[in-house]
N, C-alpha and C positions, 0 to 999 in steps of 0.2 A: 340430223335433218330437222330436229325440233329444239335445238340448243337455245334458241332465243326465248323460249317459254319456260325452260326448266333450269333450275339452279344446281341440281344434283345429277351426276351421271347415273344412267340406268344400271341397276344391280346386275352383276354378272350372272346371277341365277335367273333373273327375269329375262336377260338376253338369251340364255340357253333355253329357257322355257318357251320363249316367243319366236325364236328363229325358225325360218322355214326354208332357208337357202339349201339345207341339206337334202331337200327333195324338190323344191321348186326351181332349182338350177336348170332343170331340163326345159324350162320355158324360154331359155335364153334366145333361141333364134327368132321366136315370135315377139319377145320383148324388144329385140333389136330392130326387127322389121317395123313394129309399131312405133318405135321412137324415131326411126328414119322418116316414116310417113308423117308423124306429128311435126317433125322439124320442117318438112316441106309445107305443112299447113301454117306454121309460124312464119315461114318465109313469105308465103302468099299474103299473110295478114300484116306484114311489115314489122313483125317483132324481131326477126332475124335478118341479117344481111345475107347476101348470096355467099359471101366468104365464110360467115359463121355457120351457115347450113352445110356447106361443103366440109368444113372442119368437123362438124358433128357427125356427118355421114361417114367420112373417112375414119374417124376415131372409132365409131361403132363397128364398122366392118373389120377393123384391125382387132378389136376385142373379140368379135365373133370368131375370127380365124384362130386366135389364141385359145379360146375355149374349145374349139373343135380339135385342136392339137393337144389339148390337155395341159396347156401352159399358163392358164389363168388361175389365180388364187382367189377363191371365194372366201369371204370373211364372215364369220358368224356374227360379229359385232354389228354388221350392217344389215342384219335380219334376213333380207330376202334377195332374190336374183335382181330385182328392179333397182334397189339401192346400191348393190354391188357394182352393177354396170354403170349407173349414173355417176357414182362417186369416182370410179376409176376413169371414166371419160373426162370428168371435170379436172381430175388431177393431171391428166395428160394435156388437155387443150385449154384449160383455164376458163375465163369468164363465159365463153360461148357454151361450154358444157353446163354452166350454172343456169343458163337461160332455157335449157331444154324442157324443164318441168313447168314452164309457163302455161297456164290455162288447162292443166290437167292435174289429177290427183292419182295417188296409187290406187284409189278405188276404181276409177274408170280404166286405169292402165292395166291392172290385173284382170279385170273383167274382159278387156280386149284380148289380152294374151291368152287367157284360158279358152276364149272362143276360137282364136286362131289355132291353138293346140288341138282342140276338139275337131275342128274342120279338117286339119291335116290328117289326123288319125282316123277319122271316119273314112277318108279316102283310102288309107292303108288297110283298114279292116275290110272294106268293100272288095279290094283287090284279092285279099286272102279268101273271102267268102266265095268269090267267083272261081278261084283255083280249087277250092274244096268241092264245089259243084262239078267242076270239070273232072275231078278225080272220081267222084261217084258215078258220073255218066260213063267214064272209061271203064270202070270196074263192072258196071251193069252191062256194057257191051261185051266184055270178056265173058260174062255169065251166059250170054246167048239166050236160048229158050229154056234155060234151066227152071224147072218147076219146084216150088217148095210150099209147105203149108203156110197159110196166113193164120194169125192167131187173134183171138180175143180172150181176155182173162188168162192169157198164157196157155190157153187150151186150143188145140187144132180146130180151125173153123172151116175155111174153104181154100182151095188151091189158088196160088198166085204165081206169077213169074218172079224169080229172084230180082230181076231188073226192075220190076214194078215196085218192089219193096224199097230198093235203093232210091228210086225216083221220088218216093214219098219224102225222103229227106232233102232231095234237090228242091222240091216245092217249099218245104219249111225254110230252107236257107234263102230261097228267093224272097219270101215274105220278110225275112230278117234284113235282106239287102234293101228292100223297098222301105222298111221302117227307118233304116239308117240314112237312106237318101232323103227321106222326108224330114228327119231330124236335122239334117244338114241345112235345110232351108231356114229353120228357126235359129240355128247356131249362127248362120252367116249374116248377122245384123250387128253393126258396130256401135258399141257404147262409148267409145272414146269421144271426149268433148262434153261428157256429162259432169265432169269434175268430181268433187267429193260427194255431192248429192244435188246441187242446184246450178250446175253449169258454171259459167264464168262471165264476167263483164268484158273479157277480152274475147271477141267473137272470131272463131275460126270457121272456115268453110268445111263443115263436117262431111258433106257429100264428096268433096274433093279428096279428103283424107281416106274416106271409105273406099273410093275408087282405087286409090293407090294400093290399098291392102286387099283388094279383090272382094270386098263385102258387097252384098246386094243392096244394102240400104243402111240407114242409121236408126237407132232407137229414138222413140218419140217422147219418152218421159224419163227425165234424168234420175229421179228417185228409184224408179223401177230398174233402170239400166244398171246401176251400180250394185243393186242387191239381188238381182235376178240370177238364180242358179237353176231355173227350170230346165234349161238346156242340158245341164249336167245330169240332172235326175232322169231326163228323158233318154239321154244317151246310155246311162247306166242301166235303165230298164231294157233298152234294146239289146245291150250286151248281155244282160242277164238272161233274156229269153233266148238269145243265140246260144248261150252256154247251156241252157236247159235242153235245147234241141240237140246239141252235141252230146249231152249227158244221156238222152234217150237213145241216140245212135250207139253210144258207148255200151249201154246195157244190152242192146241187141247183139253187138259184136262179142261182148263177153259171153253171152249165152251161146251164140253160134260157134265160138271157138272152143267151147267145153267138149269133153269127151262124150257127154250125154247127147249133145246135138251133133257136133262134128260137121256143121254146115260150111264153115270157112277155115282156111289155114292162113295164119298171119306169118309174115316173114320173120326170120331170126333177128333182123335188124330192128324190129319194132316190138319185140317181146323180151322178157327177162327170165332168168332161171331162179332156182331156189338155193339158198346157202346150205340146205340140208338134203333136199330130195332131188337127186340128179336127173330124174325124168321130167321135171316140171318145165313148162313153157307158158309163162304167165302173160296175160294181155294187159300189161301195166299202163300202156299209153291210154287205153280206154278207161281203165280204173282211175288213173290220175285225172283224166278229163271229167269223168263223172264226179270226182271229188272237188275239182276246181270250180264246178258250177255253184257249189255252196259259197265259195268266196265271192263270186260275182253277185249272188243274191244278197250276201251280207253287205257288200259295198253299196248296193242300191238302198238297203234299209238304213245304212249309215247316213247317206246324204239326205234321205227323206226326213229322218229324225233330226238331222242337223238344222234343216231350214224350217221345220214346222212351227217353231215358236219365236222366230226372230222378228222384232219390230223393224219398221222402216228406219234407216236404210241399210247402209253397210254396218256390219258388226264383225269383230275380229274372229268370231266363230267360223266365218266363211273361209278362213285359212285352212280349215279341216276338210275342205271339199277336194283338195288336190290329191292326197294320197289314195283315197278310194278310186278316184278317176284314173290316176296313173296305173294303179294296180290292175284295174279291170281291163284297161287297154292292153297292157303287157300280157296279161293272162290270156285274153282272147286271141291275140295275134299269135302267140306261141302255140296255143292249143290248135288253132286252125292250121298252122304250118306243119306241126307234127302229125296231126290227124290226116291231113292231105297225103303226106308221105306214107302213112300206114295203109290207107285205103288203096293207094296206088300199088302196094305190094300184097294186097289181100286177094286170095283166090277162093272161089266157091267150089265146094266138093259136090259135084253134080250127082254122084252116086248116092250120097247120103240124103241130099234134099229130095231127090226123086223117090227114094225108098220111103221117106216120111210122107211125101205127097201121095204115095200109093195107098195110104190109109183110106179104105172105102167110105168111112164115115164122112170124109171131106165132101162127098157128093150127095149127102142127105138133102141139102137144100135144092140141088138139081132135081132130085126125085119129086120134091114138093112142087117145084116149078113145072115138072112134067104133068102132074095132076091138074095144076091150075090151067095149063094150056089145053087140057082136055075137059075144061068146064067145072072143075071142083073149086069151090071158094077156098081162098088161101088158108083161113083158120082151120077148116076141115082137113085140108091137105097137110097142114102142119101136124095135126093130131094123128093122122094116119101114118105119116112117116115117123113120128115119135114112137108109135107102137111097133112099127117095122124095125126101128133101131133096137128097141128093147128085145125084140124077137131075135135079131141078129146076134146081139150080145149073149143071150141065153143059149142059142144054138152054136155059138162060137164059129159062125160062118159069115163071111162078108157078103155084101149084096151081090157081087158077081158070081158067087157060088150058089145062089138060090135059083130055084126053078120058077117059071112064070106062074105056076099054080100057087106057089107060096106068096108071091106078090098079090095075087088076086084074092087071097084069104083076107087081105087088109083093105082092098078096094077092087071092085070089078072093073074099074076104069083102066087098070094096067093091061097093056097089050104087049105083043112080042117086041115092038120097037122100044120098049123100056131099056133094053140092053144098050142102046146107043147113049143113054144118059150116063152109063157107067164107064164110058171110055174117057180117060183123062184128057187125051188130046182133043177129042170132040168137045168136052166140057170147057176147056180153055178157049177154044176158038169161038164158043158160043157167048163168051163174056165180051161182047163187042160194043156195049153201050159206051157213051162218052165217059172217060175216066176209069173204065174197067180194064182188067189186065189181060185182054186177048193178045196173042203174039203180034198181030197187025197193029193194034193200038200202041203197044209198047214200042215197037219199031218206029212208029210215027213220032212218039214222044221223044225217043232218043235222038231222032233226026232233028226235031224241033229244038231240043236243048243244045245239041252240038252247034247248030246254026246260031242260036241266041248267045251262047258263051263265046263262040268265035268272034261274033260281032262286038 
């Protein structure tokens, strides 16, 4: 493509070092869509005849069909997916194919292709996020009114519903979906027509081409357009945070599935055994997902490091943006698919969670609230209950086993109605503030999410 300027062939080693077709071939549907739209822009500008544009479009569609069938040979000597497709098109249809690259550069061409790729895959990831949310809601519904301890510092804190715990992850995933949808707005701006860095003296109707490709608008600065990879960094951040949320859920599942907790049972289809210990049933899906979050974070760091020192405008370094992008999307999509399956087959062990939630210490805060409701300042109430807890541990008796006189040793405010605070069902129904885990609140949230995800 640059034989007019160079007297020597490119070294075979340089070709092997610089080729990207081994991984950027997957941009082919977007490259072909972009080229067809560009050809229509050239037709509108009078650069192509209607017959030439039809030749180009038919040839490109034929090449796309062959790639989809695995019948197209990509050549390393042609460097990338863009030149492979253009060279083959020109070989097949002749001079009309050689006109296709008029008023564009590989710089704006690849920037357009990557945006189209990101846009399509954001839509795919969003679909899988919604499926994951639906699986969590369904699992929460199967859990019913099952109570479990809620934890801080991995120490038992207060009682919550199992469903409330799962719905926390539904909320996280919803923020992930919102970030991805917002990122899509910034992705969906077309750089095609920016040329190498300064546009072209052959003026195309960029808005028309953008409409053909489904873009919301066109970029406004040609130098920024060809060198901008902010949208890739933003998408990789969104995918990294999504991966971190899946990793946190993985950690909960790993703990819950252990013999020490025994809160959930994972299906045989989503666990593995041991090559040595026949009794083992390992939560490998959750462990692998927890591990893959490190790759997602690494890919984000890779792109940020890649672009931090680049001068204007396009630099060949930007070829390195694609493998981290491709890998993160592949990783997230597969993780969401398999995790959704796993959650759909996960059952809560109500007997174990209820037994753990029966720990009387989980209601210590309720006792402090009792004192507050009887006029004791919270800090004083906190101190009183702290001393009561120490007494309970020393006597090796739970709050429910104590006499009223023992409570009154720590505060005369305690009356016979304190016993009501020590009833777990009563305590759960009392947690009725917005966002709290009362059974009525959780049922309402489940109904809200069912409706939202169905819509």
